[in-house]
C-alpha positions, 0 to 999 in steps of 0.5 A: 375595765382597768384604771391607770394613773398618769402624770403629764404636762400641759402645753404650759409646762405644768405637771399634772397628775390623775386617774383614767379608765381605759382599755390599755396605756395606749389608749390613756396616751392617746386620750391625754394627747387629744386633751393637748397634754404630753404623758411622761408616766402612765401605769395601772393603779393597784386596787384591792380587788386587783390584788385579790384577784392576782392571789386567786390566780396565783393559787390556781394549779395549772391551764391558761391562767397559771400560764399567764401568771407565769408569763407575768412573773417572768417579765418582772425584772429586779431593778431597772436597767441603768444605762451610763451616760457615755453608753447612752450617747453611743447608742443615740448616735448610732440610732440617729445614723440608722434612721437617717439611713432610712431604716424603720425605728422598730428595726433600728432598735432590733438591730442595735439590741442584736449588736450590743454586748452591753446587758443594760443597753440590750435589756432597755432596747429589747423593752423599747422595741417590744413596746413599739411593736405593741403600738407605743410610740418611741417616747411612750416607750422610753418612759418605761425605763426612767433610770436611763432616759431623763426629762431632757431626752424624753421631751427632745424625743417627743419634740422630734416625734411631733415634728417628723424629724426624730433622726435630726433631733436624736443627732442633736441630742447625742451632739449635747451629751457628747459635749456634757459629758466631755465637760464633766470629764475635764471637771473631774480630771481637774479635780483628781490631782488635788484630791490625791494630794489631800489623801496623801497629806492625811495619810503622811499626817496620821502616820506621823501623829500615830507612830513618830510623835509619840516616840519623840514624846518619850525622848523628850520626857526623859531627857528634858526632865519635865521642862516646858516644851514650845508651844508649837511642839505642845500643839502637835503632841496634843494633836497626836494625843487626840488621834492616839487616845480618842480614836473612837470618839473622833470617828463617831464625831466625824461620822455624826458630822457626815451624817448631819451634812448628808441629811441636810443636803437633801433638804432644799435649803441645805442643797442651795447653801452648798451650791451657793458655797460652791458657786462663790468658792475663790478657786473652784467658784469660777469653774463651777459657775461657767460650767452651769452657765454652759449647761444651762445655755446648751440645754435650753438652746437644744430643747427650743431648737428641737420645738420645745415650748419655752415654758416646758423647756425652761421647767426641764432646764430647772430640773436638770440644772444640777445646781440649786442656785442656778435651779432657783433663778430659772424658776423665777424666770419661768414664773415671769415668762409664764406672766408674759415677760421676756427672759432677760430682765427676770434673769438679770434680777437673779444676779446669778448670770453675768451681764454678757450672757443677759445681753446676749439673751436679750439680743436673741430674744429681740432677733427672734433667734434665741436658740441660736444665741443660747448655743453661741453662749454655750460655746463661748462658756465650754472654752472659758471651762477649758481655760479655767480648768487649765488655770486651776490645774496650773494654780493648784499644783504649787498650792498643794505642794505648799500645803503639803510642805506646811503640814508635814513641815510643821510637825518636823520643825515641832519635833526638832524645836525641843532638840535644840534645848536637848543639845544645848543641855548636853553641850553645857554638860 
């Protein structure tokens, strides 16, 4: 009998890993559910005996063994398919509509698979439909494509299956994803203009330092005869020399800084430091903090409203927050709630969320309507994100123009200052 490795969450939201001997993956899943655990990953353990057995089968020529081996090889996929968030939200909405219309899950999956023109969606839906047809639940089938379905998606589907309201949960999940995509789009659009201006500024500055400033330097040397140049001109010419003569060294230094930066943000402390800087940045900080609060509120409200236990919901929100500062704060709340405390007090102690959010959460806990209150917080901060994006866009445009004018104007002024001396010299002559 094969041995399977599994990862599951208990009723308290803790992740547990182990091994179990069973006939197939479905038997492992059923056994874990009887123990009150929710499986997130089940796969057959690789053993030396299994490897030898596979090698022996591969060496065989034909017959049933060869055919079964060929079938197994034909099912091996190079890389897991990845469905883009926008496509996933559309697919989820379509599946919710089909289920709400009364179609069985298997038929709905096959219908979407036949209609889809996206290769990744077709492959995922085909895998999912095959697993469901083989006796797996919908949530178990989705775990076969972890790159497309995150913990939030899987746990909401499990909650929908447990409550017998899968179409309602999928509809709510689609709405959640659509709002998240819309917010991300607004933030990205707000960043396009400053990034483009910075690229233009770097390109123009590099062109001036490489092609224009060296020509002026020759003119000054010939016409001023070694006279001292203004400090600003000397600074610009030194910058030009560094770019011209030490281009390889500059590139290597920048590359090393980039590598160190990438390695540092792979650590928890590095990610936390970067997110703290972004969270408290003068211009972008308010926008980032408001979007993080909206994401936290909507995710937690959606999960709790779908029937996911609060500890498990907090753990999922922590893992999907996308910000280490917020994630650390949620972990503090998770540990406190686990000890029997309320959510508002520990959240206030983290100093990450504003007082208004804390007060609304406290009211939600007292009235027993926390999911609804979290949804209201999310809607409020969605509007604030819209206003912050508009304000940031209106503010950044003149700032970027001023930045561009200062950078290019400094180089131009530095080149014209010595020309005054040259004109005076020519006039005196």
